[in-house]
Biopython code that builds the backbone (N, CA, C, O; Angstrom):
import numpy as np
from Bio.PDB.StructureBuilder import StructureBuilder

atoms = [
    (1, "UNK", "N", (-9.701, -7.348, -1.258)),
    (1, "UNK", "CA", (-8.185, -5.904, -1.789)),
    (1, "UNK", "C", (-7.890, -6.113, -2.963)),
    (1, "UNK", "O", (-7.545, -7.234, -3.337)),
    (2, "UNK", "N", (-7.968, -5.083, -3.769)),
    (2, "UNK", "CA", (-7.485, -4.809, -5.202)),
    (2, "UNK", "C", (-5.916, -4.915, -4.881)),
    (2, "UNK", "O", (-5.360, -4.189, -4.057)),
    (3, "UNK", "N", (-5.387, -5.728, -5.496)),
    (3, "UNK", "CA", (-3.822, -5.557, -5.686)),
    (3, "UNK", "C", (-3.543, -5.503, -7.256)),
    (3, "UNK", "O", (-2.340, -5.596, -7.503)),
    (4, "UNK", "N", (-4.324, -5.381, -8.323)),
    (4, "UNK", "CA", (-3.846, -5.346, -9.647)),
    (4, "UNK", "C", (-3.248, -4.057, -9.787)),
    (4, "UNK", "O", (-3.644, -3.093, -9.132)),
    (5, "UNK", "N", (-2.298, -3.994, -10.622)),
    (5, "UNK", "CA", (-1.728, -2.763, -10.833)),
    (5, "UNK", "C", (-0.574, -2.389, -9.824)),
    (5, "UNK", "O", (0.168, -1.418, -9.968)),
    (6, "UNK", "N", (-0.526, -3.278, -8.799)),
    (6, "UNK", "CA", (0.532, -2.851, -7.654)),
    (6, "UNK", "C", (1.978, -2.837, -8.366)),
    (6, "UNK", "O", (2.758, -1.922, -8.106)),
    (7, "UNK", "N", (2.353, -3.947, -9.339)),
    (7, "UNK", "CA", (3.632, -3.914, -9.801)),
    (7, "UNK", "C", (4.088, -2.858, -10.706)),
    (7, "UNK", "O", (5.259, -2.512, -10.863)),
    (8, "UNK", "N", (2.814, -2.266, -11.420)),
    (8, "UNK", "CA", (3.090, -0.669, -12.104)),
    (8, "UNK", "C", (3.468, 0.234, -11.315)),
    (8, "UNK", "O", (4.399, 1.000, -11.565)),
    (9, "UNK", "N", (2.641, 0.249, -10.046)),
    (9, "UNK", "CA", (2.940, 1.452, -9.198)),
    (9, "UNK", "C", (4.286, 1.133, -8.570)),
    (9, "UNK", "O", (5.100, 2.029, -8.795)),
    (10, "UNK", "N", (4.619, 0.427, -8.067)),
    (10, "UNK", "CA", (5.979, -0.459, -7.052)),
    (10, "UNK", "C", (7.004, -0.013, -8.527)),
    (10, "UNK", "O", (7.896, 0.760, -8.178)),
    (11, "UNK", "N", (7.033, -0.237, -9.578)),
    (11, "UNK", "CA", (7.758, -0.097, -10.748)),
    (11, "UNK", "C", (8.260, 1.633, -11.028)),
    (11, "UNK", "O", (9.316, 2.222, -11.257)),
    (12, "UNK", "N", (6.718, 2.011, -10.840)),
    (12, "UNK", "CA", (6.956, 3.608, -11.030)),
    (12, "UNK", "C", (7.859, 4.324, -9.923)),
    (12, "UNK", "O", (8.709, 5.204, -10.061)),
    (13, "UNK", "N", (7.451, 3.735, -8.904)),
    (13, "UNK", "CA", (7.916, 4.420, -7.412)),
    (13, "UNK", "C", (9.692, 4.141, -7.266)),
    (13, "UNK", "O", (10.592, 4.810, -6.758)),
    (14, "UNK", "N", (9.664, 2.937, -7.917)),
    (14, "UNK", "CA", (11.242, 2.910, -7.575)),
    (14, "UNK", "C", (11.995, 3.530, -8.701)),
    (14, "UNK", "O", (13.028, 4.148, -8.441)),
    (15, "UNK", "N", (11.517, 3.407, -10.092)),
    (15, "UNK", "CA", (12.403, 4.629, -11.005)),
    (15, "UNK", "C", (12.380, 5.762, -10.535)),
    (15, "UNK", "O", (13.468, 6.334, -10.470)),
    (16, "UNK", "N", (11.119, 6.512, -10.029)),
    (16, "UNK", "CA", (11.169, 7.792, -9.695)),
    (16, "UNK", "C", (11.909, 8.077, -8.477)),
    (16, "UNK", "O", (12.318, 9.214, -8.242)),
    (17, "UNK", "N", (12.110, 7.044, -7.650)),
    (17, "UNK", "CA", (13.090, 7.307, -6.506)),
    (17, "UNK", "C", (14.593, 7.476, -7.199)),
    (17, "UNK", "O", (15.429, 8.369, -7.061)),
    (18, "UNK", "N", (14.601, 6.385, -7.917)),
    (18, "UNK", "CA", (16.086, 6.739, -8.613)),
    (18, "UNK", "C", (16.530, 7.664, -9.094)),
    (18, "UNK", "O", (17.735, 7.920, -9.103)),
    (19, "UNK", "N", (15.291, 8.627, -9.789)),
    (19, "UNK", "CA", (15.752, 9.569, -10.556)),
    (19, "UNK", "C", (15.679, 10.470, -9.840)),
    (19, "UNK", "O", (16.346, 11.395, -10.304)),
    (20, "UNK", "N", (15.067, 10.809, -8.626)),
    (20, "UNK", "CA", (15.029, 11.565, -7.557)),
    (20, "UNK", "C", (16.366, 11.675, -6.933)),
    (20, "UNK", "O", (17.029, 12.710, -6.857)),
    (21, "UNK", "N", (16.661, 10.618, -6.537)),
    (21, "UNK", "CA", (18.376, 10.600, -5.982)),
    (21, "UNK", "C", (19.322, 10.972, -6.878)),
    (21, "UNK", "O", (20.289, 11.664, -6.559)),
    (22, "UNK", "N", (19.112, 10.549, -8.029)),
    (22, "UNK", "CA", (20.089, 10.836, -9.295)),
    (22, "UNK", "C", (20.159, 12.510, -9.327)),
    (22, "UNK", "O", (21.198, 13.142, -9.137)),
    (23, "UNK", "N", (19.145, 12.968, -9.542)),
    (23, "UNK", "CA", (18.856, 14.368, -9.796)),
    (23, "UNK", "C", (19.359, 15.071, -8.425)),
    (23, "UNK", "O", (20.176, 15.938, -8.736)),
    (24, "UNK", "N", (19.220, 15.031, -7.397)),
    (24, "UNK", "CA", (19.566, 15.397, -6.279)),
    (24, "UNK", "C", (21.480, 15.511, -5.975)),
    (24, "UNK", "O", (22.211, 16.390, -5.519)),
    (25, "UNK", "N", (21.729, 13.931, -6.586)),
    (25, "UNK", "CA", (23.426, 13.978, -6.307)),
    (25, "UNK", "C", (23.994, 15.080, -7.572)),
    (25, "UNK", "O", (25.038, 15.731, -7.535)),
    (26, "UNK", "N", (23.113, 15.062, -8.519)),
    (26, "UNK", "CA", (23.814, 16.183, -9.963)),
    (26, "UNK", "C", (23.495, 17.724, -8.974)),
    (26, "UNK", "O", (24.321, 18.634, -9.046)),
    (27, "UNK", "N", (22.982, 17.787, -8.610)),
    (27, "UNK", "CA", (22.651, 19.233, -8.047)),
    (27, "UNK", "C", (23.224, 19.429, -6.621)),
    (27, "UNK", "O", (22.978, 20.386, -5.887)),
    (28, "UNK", "N", (23.936, 18.491, -6.372)),
    (28, "UNK", "CA", (24.863, 18.230, -4.915)),
    (28, "UNK", "C", (23.959, 18.466, -3.534)),
    (28, "UNK", "O", (24.367, 19.075, -2.546)),
    (29, "UNK", "N", (22.804, 17.928, -3.659)),
    (29, "UNK", "CA", (21.605, 17.889, -2.535)),
    (29, "UNK", "C", (21.923, 16.077, -1.941)),
    (29, "UNK", "O", (22.010, 15.184, -2.783)),
    (30, "UNK", "N", (22.031, 15.840, -0.766)),
    (30, "UNK", "CA", (22.251, 14.607, -0.466)),
    (30, "UNK", "C", (20.773, 14.270, 0.015)),
    (30, "UNK", "O", (20.432, 14.345, 1.195)),
    (31, "UNK", "N", (19.806, 13.836, -1.183)),
    (31, "UNK", "CA", (18.418, 13.408, -0.700)),
    (31, "UNK", "C", (17.696, 13.505, -2.110)),
    (31, "UNK", "O", (18.072, 14.004, -3.170)),
    (32, "UNK", "N", (16.441, 12.804, -1.723)),
    (32, "UNK", "CA", (15.550, 12.636, -3.176)),
    (32, "UNK", "C", (14.885, 13.990, -3.477)),
    (32, "UNK", "O", (14.266, 14.682, -2.668)),
    (33, "UNK", "N", (15.140, 14.283, -4.922)),
    (33, "UNK", "CA", (14.694, 15.673, -5.357)),
    (33, "UNK", "C", (13.625, 15.479, -6.001)),
    (33, "UNK", "O", (13.959, 15.188, -7.150)),
    (34, "UNK", "N", (12.287, 15.477, -5.881)),
    (34, "UNK", "CA", (11.296, 15.054, -7.230)),
    (34, "UNK", "C", (10.937, 13.638, -7.308)),
    (34, "UNK", "O", (10.051, 13.372, -8.120)),
    (35, "UNK", "N", (11.406, 12.737, -6.680)),
    (35, "UNK", "CA", (11.083, 11.382, -6.986)),
    (35, "UNK", "C", (9.684, 11.171, -6.997)),
    (35, "UNK", "O", (9.267, 10.718, -8.063)),
    (36, "UNK", "N", (8.897, 11.356, -6.173)),
    (36, "UNK", "CA", (7.534, 11.250, -6.223)),
    (36, "UNK", "C", (6.758, 11.718, -7.270)),
    (36, "UNK", "O", (5.742, 11.156, -7.679)),
    (37, "UNK", "N", (7.252, 12.794, -7.727)),
    (37, "UNK", "CA", (6.704, 13.836, -8.995)),
    (37, "UNK", "C", (7.104, 12.767, -10.133)),
    (37, "UNK", "O", (6.241, 12.328, -10.893)),
    (38, "UNK", "N", (8.525, 12.346, -10.221)),
    (38, "UNK", "CA", (9.005, 11.273, -11.448)),
    (38, "UNK", "C", (7.976, 10.361, -11.510)),
    (38, "UNK", "O", (7.243, 10.240, -12.492)),
    (39, "UNK", "N", (7.866, 9.510, -10.180)),
    (39, "UNK", "CA", (6.949, 8.302, -10.261)),
    (39, "UNK", "C", (5.648, 8.478, -10.594)),
    (39, "UNK", "O", (5.028, 7.575, -11.155)),
    (40, "UNK", "N", (5.136, 9.544, -10.318)),
    (40, "UNK", "CA", (3.450, 10.295, -10.784)),
    (40, "UNK", "C", (3.229, 10.013, -12.320)),
    (40, "UNK", "O", (2.495, 9.286, -12.990)),
    (41, "UNK", "N", (4.350, 11.059, -12.583)),
    (41, "UNK", "CA", (4.390, 11.439, -14.172)),
    (41, "UNK", "C", (4.534, 10.120, -14.889)),
    (41, "UNK", "O", (3.668, 9.866, -15.727)),
    (42, "UNK", "N", (5.624, 9.127, -14.659)),
    (42, "UNK", "CA", (5.768, 8.008, -15.002)),
    (42, "UNK", "C", (4.515, 6.798, -15.171)),
    (42, "UNK", "O", (4.186, 6.116, -16.142)),
    (43, "UNK", "N", (4.059, 6.863, -13.944)),
    (43, "UNK", "CA", (2.719, 6.313, -13.887)),
    (43, "UNK", "C", (1.819, 6.572, -14.842)),
    (43, "UNK", "O", (1.308, 5.695, -15.538)),
    (44, "UNK", "N", (1.514, 8.096, -14.950)),
    (44, "UNK", "CA", (0.160, 8.559, -15.866)),
    (44, "UNK", "C", (0.957, 8.003, -17.017)),
    (44, "UNK", "O", (0.392, 6.961, -17.346)),
    (45, "UNK", "N", (2.135, 8.240, -17.874)),
    (45, "UNK", "CA", (2.458, 8.012, -18.524)),
    (45, "UNK", "C", (2.410, 6.529, -19.232)),
    (45, "UNK", "O", (2.053, 6.347, -20.396)),
    (46, "UNK", "N", (2.776, 5.643, -18.445)),
    (46, "UNK", "CA", (2.748, 4.017, -18.785)),
    (46, "UNK", "C", (0.937, 3.564, -18.680)),
    (46, "UNK", "O", (0.579, 2.562, -19.299)),
    (47, "UNK", "N", (0.192, 4.141, -18.100)),
    (47, "UNK", "CA", (-1.115, 3.927, -17.920)),
    (47, "UNK", "C", (-1.543, 4.339, -18.885)),
    (47, "UNK", "O", (-2.288, 3.490, -19.376)),
    (48, "UNK", "N", (-1.470, 5.550, -19.695)),
    (48, "UNK", "CA", (-2.145, 5.812, -20.855)),
    (48, "UNK", "C", (-1.792, 5.182, -21.873)),
    (48, "UNK", "O", (-2.543, 4.957, -22.822)),
    (49, "UNK", "N", (-0.425, 4.767, -21.782)),
    (49, "UNK", "CA", (0.172, 4.035, -23.049)),
    (49, "UNK", "C", (-0.265, 2.649, -23.152)),
    (49, "UNK", "O", (-0.543, 2.187, -24.258)),
    (50, "UNK", "N", (-0.351, 1.935, -22.074)),
    (50, "UNK", "CA", (-0.879, 0.581, -21.876)),
    (50, "UNK", "C", (-2.551, 0.355, -22.197)),
    (50, "UNK", "O", (-3.156, -0.682, -22.468)),
    (51, "UNK", "N", (-2.999, 1.649, -22.062)),
    (51, "UNK", "CA", (-4.452, 1.845, -22.062)),
    (51, "UNK", "C", (-4.781, 1.829, -23.996)),
    (51, "UNK", "O", (-5.646, 1.212, -24.618)),
    (52, "UNK", "N", (-3.885, 2.607, -24.411)),
    (52, "UNK", "CA", (-4.104, 2.622, -25.577)),
    (52, "UNK", "C", (-3.755, 1.395, -26.435)),
    (52, "UNK", "O", (-4.264, 1.179, -27.536)),
    (53, "UNK", "N", (-3.046, 0.784, -25.968)),
    (53, "UNK", "CA", (-2.801, -0.666, -26.515)),
    (53, "UNK", "C", (-3.850, -1.849, -26.163)),
    (53, "UNK", "O", (-3.886, -2.945, -26.722)),
    (54, "UNK", "N", (-4.689, -1.404, -25.128)),
    (54, "UNK", "CA", (-5.600, -2.488, -24.616)),
    (54, "UNK", "C", (-4.707, -3.739, -23.876)),
    (54, "UNK", "O", (-4.804, -4.943, -24.116)),
    (55, "UNK", "N", (-4.059, -3.256, -23.173)),
    (55, "UNK", "CA", (-3.375, -4.223, -22.321)),
    (55, "UNK", "C", (-3.497, -3.640, -20.952)),
    (55, "UNK", "O", (-2.659, -4.120, -20.190)),
    (56, "UNK", "N", (-4.012, -3.058, -20.593)),
    (56, "UNK", "CA", (-4.321, -2.365, -19.291)),
    (56, "UNK", "C", (-6.044, -2.767, -19.267)),
    (56, "UNK", "O", (-6.883, -2.303, -20.039)),
    (57, "UNK", "N", (-6.274, -3.691, -18.230)),
    (57, "UNK", "CA", (-7.404, -4.241, -17.609)),
    (57, "UNK", "C", (-8.074, -3.070, -16.722)),
    (57, "UNK", "O", (-7.418, -2.139, -16.255)),
    (58, "UNK", "N", (-9.536, -3.244, -16.541)),
    (58, "UNK", "CA", (-10.302, -2.299, -15.679)),
    (58, "UNK", "C", (-9.829, -2.168, -14.594)),
    (58, "UNK", "O", (-9.541, -1.059, -14.145)),
    (59, "UNK", "N", (-9.607, -3.563, -13.783)),
    (59, "UNK", "CA", (-9.453, -3.989, -12.506)),
    (59, "UNK", "C", (-8.066, -3.330, -12.269)),
    (59, "UNK", "O", (-7.965, -2.838, -11.145)),
    (60, "UNK", "N", (-6.786, -3.186, -13.204)),
    (60, "UNK", "CA", (-5.734, -2.723, -12.809)),
    (60, "UNK", "C", (-5.519, -1.528, -12.675)),
    (60, "UNK", "O", (-4.589, -1.053, -12.022)),
    (61, "UNK", "N", (-6.721, -0.648, -13.541)),
    (61, "UNK", "CA", (-6.903, 0.903, -13.214)),
    (61, "UNK", "C", (-7.730, 0.848, -11.834)),
    (61, "UNK", "O", (-7.414, 1.632, -10.940)),
    (62, "UNK", "N", (-8.633, 0.065, -11.674)),
    (62, "UNK", "CA", (-9.062, 0.364, -10.203)),
    (62, "UNK", "C", (-8.018, -0.038, -9.107)),
    (62, "UNK", "O", (-8.187, 0.494, -8.010)),
    (63, "UNK", "N", (-7.302, -0.624, -9.200)),
    (63, "UNK", "CA", (-6.327, -1.119, -8.141)),
    (63, "UNK", "C", (-5.241, 0.276, -8.123)),
    (63, "UNK", "O", (-4.941, 0.800, -7.050)),
    (64, "UNK", "N", (-4.736, 0.763, -9.376)),
    (64, "UNK", "CA", (-3.833, 1.738, -9.250)),
    (64, "UNK", "C", (-4.555, 3.095, -8.408)),
    (64, "UNK", "O", (-4.105, 3.773, -7.485)),
    (65, "UNK", "N", (-5.842, 3.171, -9.134)),
    (65, "UNK", "CA", (-6.573, 4.210, -8.299)),
    (65, "UNK", "C", (-6.444, 4.213, -6.632)),
    (65, "UNK", "O", (-6.167, 5.195, -5.943)),
    (66, "UNK", "N", (-6.715, 2.870, -6.170)),
    (66, "UNK", "CA", (-6.986, 2.578, -4.902)),
    (66, "UNK", "C", (-5.694, 2.877, -3.919)),
    (66, "UNK", "O", (-5.697, 3.277, -2.755)),
    (67, "UNK", "N", (-4.559, 2.536, -4.806)),
    (67, "UNK", "CA", (-3.032, 2.497, -3.924)),
    (67, "UNK", "C", (-2.628, 4.015, -4.095)),
    (67, "UNK", "O", (-2.188, 4.641, -3.131)),
    (68, "UNK", "N", (-2.760, 4.507, -5.142)),
    (68, "UNK", "CA", (-2.503, 6.176, -5.212)),
    (68, "UNK", "C", (-3.638, 6.924, -4.534)),
    (68, "UNK", "O", (-3.523, 8.142, -4.671)),
    (69, "UNK", "N", (-4.586, 6.578, -3.917)),
    (69, "UNK", "CA", (-5.649, 7.424, -3.016)),
    (69, "UNK", "C", (-4.932, 6.971, -1.642)),
    (69, "UNK", "O", (-5.209, 7.755, -0.734)),
    (70, "UNK", "N", (-4.189, 6.044, -1.297)),
    (70, "UNK", "CA", (-3.551, 5.502, 0.123)),
    (70, "UNK", "C", (-2.302, 6.212, -0.120)),
    (70, "UNK", "O", (-1.863, 6.910, 0.794)),
    (71, "UNK", "N", (-1.574, 6.124, -1.384)),
    (71, "UNK", "CA", (-0.658, 6.817, -1.311)),
    (71, "UNK", "C", (0.021, 8.360, -0.660)),
    (71, "UNK", "O", (0.884, 8.662, 0.165)),
    (72, "UNK", "N", (-0.884, 9.052, -1.526)),
    (72, "UNK", "CA", (-0.976, 10.521, -1.505)),
    (72, "UNK", "C", (-0.920, 11.054, 0.210)),
    (72, "UNK", "O", (0.090, 11.450, 0.792)),
    (73, "UNK", "N", (-2.157, 10.942, 0.726)),
    (73, "UNK", "CA", (-2.131, 11.288, 2.164)),
    (73, "UNK", "C", (-0.520, 10.921, 2.975)),
    (73, "UNK", "O", (-0.045, 11.751, 3.750)),
    (74, "UNK", "N", (0.202, 9.605, 2.683)),
    (74, "UNK", "CA", (1.039, 9.208, 3.485)),
    (74, "UNK", "C", (1.966, 10.354, 2.830)),
    (74, "UNK", "O", (2.702, 10.804, 3.708)),
    (75, "UNK", "N", (2.129, 10.828, 1.880)),
    (75, "UNK", "CA", (3.341, 11.684, 1.302)),
    (75, "UNK", "C", (2.934, 13.123, 1.818)),
    (75, "UNK", "O", (3.774, 14.005, 2.000)),
    (76, "UNK", "N", (1.958, 13.244, 1.977)),
    (76, "UNK", "CA", (1.330, 14.687, 2.821)),
    (76, "UNK", "C", (1.759, 14.572, 3.999)),
    (76, "UNK", "O", (2.400, 15.515, 4.463)),
    (77, "UNK", "N", (1.523, 13.392, 4.799)),
    (77, "UNK", "CA", (1.879, 13.293, 5.971)),
    (77, "UNK", "C", (3.407, 13.341, 6.430)),
    (77, "UNK", "O", (3.842, 13.913, 7.430)),
    (78, "UNK", "N", (4.089, 12.649, 5.526)),
    (78, "UNK", "CA", (5.333, 12.940, 5.676)),
    (78, "UNK", "C", (5.834, 14.171, 5.511)),
    (78, "UNK", "O", (6.553, 14.760, 6.318)),
    (79, "UNK", "N", (5.385, 14.650, 4.254)),
    (79, "UNK", "CA", (6.059, 16.261, 3.908)),
    (79, "UNK", "C", (5.514, 17.229, 5.280)),
    (79, "UNK", "O", (6.182, 18.250, 5.444)),
    (80, "UNK", "N", (4.517, 17.034, 6.146)),
    (80, "UNK", "CA", (3.928, 17.808, 6.849)),
    (80, "UNK", "C", (4.880, 17.759, 8.304)),
    (80, "UNK", "O", (4.954, 18.737, 9.047)),
    (81, "UNK", "N", (5.562, 16.505, 8.564)),
    (81, "UNK", "CA", (6.321, 16.211, 9.528)),
    (81, "UNK", "C", (7.797, 17.239, 9.103)),
    (81, "UNK", "O", (8.308, 18.068, 9.856)),
    (82, "UNK", "N", (8.258, 16.889, 7.692)),
    (82, "UNK", "CA", (9.491, 17.724, 7.501)),
    (82, "UNK", "C", (9.281, 19.304, 7.767)),
    (82, "UNK", "O", (10.184, 20.006, 8.221)),
    (83, "UNK", "N", (8.009, 19.785, 7.440)),
    (83, "UNK", "CA", (7.822, 21.163, 7.564)),
    (83, "UNK", "C", (7.736, 21.458, 9.009)),
    (83, "UNK", "O", (8.296, 22.506, 9.328)),
    (84, "UNK", "N", (7.229, 20.860, 9.864)),
    (84, "UNK", "CA", (7.223, 20.990, 11.342)),
    (84, "UNK", "C", (8.714, 20.790, 11.820)),
    (84, "UNK", "O", (9.084, 21.320, 12.867)),
    (85, "UNK", "N", (9.513, 20.078, 11.108)),
    (85, "UNK", "CA", (11.109, 20.229, 11.885)),
    (85, "UNK", "C", (11.428, 21.453, 11.213)),
    (85, "UNK", "O", (11.786, 22.447, 11.844)),
    (86, "UNK", "N", (11.320, 21.433, 10.004)),
    (86, "UNK", "CA", (11.800, 22.852, 9.588)),
    (86, "UNK", "C", (11.435, 24.230, 10.394)),
    (86, "UNK", "O", (12.149, 25.214, 10.585)),
    (87, "UNK", "N", (10.482, 24.050, 10.683)),
    (87, "UNK", "CA", (9.682, 25.356, 11.443)),
    (87, "UNK", "C", (10.161, 25.353, 12.792)),
    (87, "UNK", "O", (10.252, 26.441, 13.361)),
    (88, "UNK", "N", (10.501, 24.247, 13.427)),
    (88, "UNK", "CA", (10.932, 24.359, 14.888)),
    (88, "UNK", "C", (12.270, 24.917, 14.403)),
    (88, "UNK", "O", (12.248, 26.114, 14.688)),
    (89, "UNK", "N", (13.421, 24.613, 13.806)),
    (89, "UNK", "CA", (14.360, 24.851, 13.299)),
    (89, "UNK", "C", (14.737, 26.333, 13.030)),
    (89, "UNK", "O", (15.653, 27.093, 13.344)),
    (90, "UNK", "N", (13.682, 26.381, 12.354)),
    (90, "UNK", "CA", (13.675, 28.060, 11.734)),
    (90, "UNK", "C", (13.634, 29.255, 12.818)),
    (90, "UNK", "O", (14.157, 30.360, 12.667)),
    (91, "UNK", "N", (13.093, 28.923, 13.653)),
    (91, "UNK", "CA", (12.956, 30.118, 14.819)),
    (91, "UNK", "C", (11.050, 30.224, 14.977)),
    (91, "UNK", "O", (10.132, 29.620, 14.423)),
    (92, "UNK", "N", (11.106, 31.157, 15.874)),
    (92, "UNK", "CA", (10.030, 31.407, 16.662)),
    (92, "UNK", "C", (8.641, 32.058, 15.628)),
    (92, "UNK", "O", (7.443, 31.921, 15.873)),
    (93, "UNK", "N", (9.247, 32.758, 14.479)),
    (93, "UNK", "CA", (8.143, 33.313, 13.550)),
    (93, "UNK", "C", (7.563, 32.149, 12.842)),
    (93, "UNK", "O", (6.420, 32.115, 12.386)),
    (94, "UNK", "N", (8.444, 31.192, 12.785)),
    (94, "UNK", "CA", (8.184, 30.482, 11.348)),
    (94, "UNK", "C", (7.084, 29.326, 12.273)),
    (94, "UNK", "O", (6.088, 28.833, 11.743)),
    (95, "UNK", "N", (7.432, 29.085, 13.477)),
    (95, "UNK", "CA", (6.694, 28.189, 14.457)),
    (95, "UNK", "C", (4.901, 28.983, 14.575)),
    (95, "UNK", "O", (3.791, 28.462, 14.469)),
    (96, "UNK", "N", (5.237, 30.103, 14.778)),
    (96, "UNK", "CA", (3.828, 31.040, 15.485)),
    (96, "UNK", "C", (3.075, 31.218, 14.336)),
    (96, "UNK", "O", (1.848, 31.231, 14.437)),
    (97, "UNK", "N", (3.666, 31.372, 13.148)),
    (97, "UNK", "CA", (2.765, 31.309, 11.814)),
    (97, "UNK", "C", (2.252, 29.977, 11.572)),
    (97, "UNK", "O", (1.088, 29.794, 11.215)),
    (98, "UNK", "N", (2.995, 29.138, 11.737)),
    (98, "UNK", "CA", (2.419, 27.416, 11.335)),
    (98, "UNK", "C", (1.229, 27.350, 12.579)),
    (98, "UNK", "O", (0.083, 27.058, 12.237)),
    (99, "UNK", "N", (1.446, 27.556, 13.656)),
    (99, "UNK", "CA", (0.344, 27.405, 14.602)),
    (99, "UNK", "C", (-0.889, 28.353, 14.189)),
    (99, "UNK", "O", (-1.947, 27.724, 14.209)),
    (100, "UNK", "N", (-1.001, 29.447, 13.889)),
    (100, "UNK", "CA", (-1.836, 30.444, 13.790)),
    (100, "UNK", "C", (-2.374, 29.805, 12.436)),
    (100, "UNK", "O", (-3.566, 29.500, 12.440)),
    (101, "UNK", "N", (-1.667, 29.574, 11.316)),
    (101, "UNK", "CA", (-2.506, 28.840, 9.926)),
    (101, "UNK", "C", (-3.293, 27.346, 10.161)),
    (101, "UNK", "O", (-4.153, 26.788, 9.479)),
    (102, "UNK", "N", (-2.720, 27.007, 11.241)),
    (102, "UNK", "CA", (-3.465, 25.713, 11.652)),
    (102, "UNK", "C", (-4.882, 25.770, 12.362)),
    (102, "UNK", "O", (-5.902, 25.106, 12.180)),
    (103, "UNK", "N", (-4.543, 26.925, 13.340)),
    (103, "UNK", "CA", (-5.739, 27.051, 14.079)),
    (103, "UNK", "C", (-7.013, 27.533, 13.173)),
    (103, "UNK", "O", (-8.133, 27.038, 13.304)),
    (104, "UNK", "N", (-6.710, 28.506, 12.291)),
    (104, "UNK", "CA", (-7.621, 29.476, 11.495)),
    (104, "UNK", "C", (-7.988, 28.163, 10.425)),
    (104, "UNK", "O", (-9.186, 28.161, 10.140)),
    (105, "UNK", "N", (-7.362, 27.278, 9.911)),
    (105, "UNK", "CA", (-7.863, 26.392, 8.927)),
    (105, "UNK", "C", (-8.896, 25.669, 9.557)),
    (105, "UNK", "O", (-9.970, 25.500, 8.980)),
    (106, "UNK", "N", (-8.574, 25.023, 11.208)),
    (106, "UNK", "CA", (-9.965, 24.278, 11.588)),
    (106, "UNK", "C", (-10.915, 25.322, 11.972)),
    (106, "UNK", "O", (-12.080, 24.927, 11.912)),
    (107, "UNK", "N", (-10.766, 26.576, 12.361)),
    (107, "UNK", "CA", (-11.999, 27.707, 12.882)),
    (107, "UNK", "C", (-12.856, 27.568, 11.425)),
    (107, "UNK", "O", (-14.082, 27.645, 11.504)),
    (108, "UNK", "N", (-12.172, 27.344, 9.967)),
    (108, "UNK", "CA", (-13.085, 27.780, 8.823)),
    (108, "UNK", "C", (-13.600, 26.597, 8.388)),
    (108, "UNK", "O", (-14.391, 26.671, 7.447)),
    (109, "UNK", "N", (-13.312, 25.363, 8.905)),
    (109, "UNK", "CA", (-13.996, 24.185, 8.601)),
    (109, "UNK", "C", (-15.495, 24.275, 8.519)),
    (109, "UNK", "O", (-16.046, 23.903, 7.483)),
    (110, "UNK", "N", (-16.164, 24.715, 9.477)),
    (110, "UNK", "CA", (-17.511, 24.505, 9.863)),
    (110, "UNK", "C", (-17.935, 25.600, 8.830)),
    (110, "UNK", "O", (-19.047, 25.303, 8.394)),
    (111, "UNK", "N", (-17.484, 26.703, 8.304)),
    (111, "UNK", "CA", (-17.715, 27.607, 7.474)),
    (111, "UNK", "C", (-17.654, 27.172, 5.847)),
    (111, "UNK", "O", (-18.471, 27.373, 4.947)),
    (112, "UNK", "N", (-16.452, 26.547, 5.843)),
    (112, "UNK", "CA", (-16.437, 26.247, 4.347)),
    (112, "UNK", "C", (-17.439, 25.051, 4.056)),
    (112, "UNK", "O", (-18.137, 25.020, 3.042)),
    (113, "UNK", "N", (-17.448, 23.857, 5.249)),
    (113, "UNK", "CA", (-18.753, 22.688, 5.030)),
    (113, "UNK", "C", (-20.233, 23.224, 4.710)),
    (113, "UNK", "O", (-21.106, 22.564, 4.148)),
    (114, "UNK", "N", (-20.315, 24.140, 5.030)),
    (114, "UNK", "CA", (-21.748, 24.889, 4.725)),
    (114, "UNK", "C", (-22.244, 25.329, 3.279)),
    (114, "UNK", "O", (-23.415, 25.466, 2.922)),
    (115, "UNK", "N", (-20.940, 25.545, 2.431)),
    (115, "UNK", "CA", (-21.019, 26.139, 1.272)),
    (115, "UNK", "C", (-21.494, 24.908, 0.241)),
    (115, "UNK", "O", (-20.846, 23.864, 0.161)),
    (116, "UNK", "N", (-22.677, 25.155, -0.519)),
    (116, "UNK", "CA", (-23.070, 24.495, -1.069)),
    (116, "UNK", "C", (-23.982, 23.327, -0.466)),
    (116, "UNK", "O", (-24.016, 22.229, -1.023)),
    (117, "UNK", "N", (-24.744, 23.607, 0.732)),
    (117, "UNK", "CA", (-25.456, 22.809, 1.452)),
    (117, "UNK", "C", (-27.011, 23.208, 0.973)),
    (117, "UNK", "O", (-27.830, 22.296, 0.857)),
    (118, "UNK", "N", (-27.404, 24.622, 0.692)),
    (118, "UNK", "CA", (-28.818, 24.636, -0.145)),
    (118, "UNK", "C", (-28.915, 24.358, -0.992)),
    (118, "UNK", "O", (-30.118, 24.268, -1.239)),
    (119, "UNK", "N", (-28.237, 24.060, -1.923)),
    (119, "UNK", "CA", (-28.188, 23.588, -3.353)),
    (119, "UNK", "C", (-28.832, 22.101, -3.170)),
    (119, "UNK", "O", (-29.835, 21.634, -3.708)),
    (120, "UNK", "N", (-27.707, 21.361, -2.002)),
    (120, "UNK", "CA", (-27.954, 19.791, -2.270)),
    (120, "UNK", "C", (-29.390, 19.660, -1.303)),
    (120, "UNK", "O", (-30.027, 18.609, -1.360)),
    (121, "UNK", "N", (-29.872, 20.828, -0.384)),
    (121, "UNK", "CA", (-31.002, 20.698, 0.318)),
    (121, "UNK", "C", (-32.588, 20.466, -0.960)),
    (121, "UNK", "O", (-33.577, 19.762, -0.756)),
    (122, "UNK", "N", (-32.365, 21.115, -1.883)),
    (122, "UNK", "CA", (-33.430, 21.546, -2.843)),
    (122, "UNK", "C", (-33.795, 20.106, -3.713)),
    (122, "UNK", "O", (-34.651, 20.119, -4.597)),
]
sb = StructureBuilder()
sb.init_structure("model")
sb.init_model(0)
sb.init_chain("A")
sb.init_seg("    ")
for serial, (resi, resn, name, xyz) in enumerate(atoms, 1):
    if name == "N":
        sb.init_residue(resn, " ", resi, " ")
    sb.init_atom(name, np.array(xyz, "f"), 0.0, 1.0, " ", f" {name:<3s}", serial, name[0])
structure = sb.get_structure()
């Protein structure tokens, strides 16, 4: 398993979390506002800066790519849980719309998967 770049990723996450919590307090919200976004922007900026100075090895870049590909699905799953809680507390309309959109998405998967199959067969 590639653990290269994890220190940089952890540093960016902690700084992003701190900035998100600080921004939340400044605007009067008891929570993290954009911490993940701050972390990702910081990670991109630091990666590019380190790469320009040739302080960033290819293995580190692969490690960051690996961990970021693991990180994004976790964040999406956490956000979806919050959306379900908000929908349930928001009333029946929000809940019904969420169920209809989810079922529609599942029904569209076979149709979307056929897009481009003719080109691959050639």
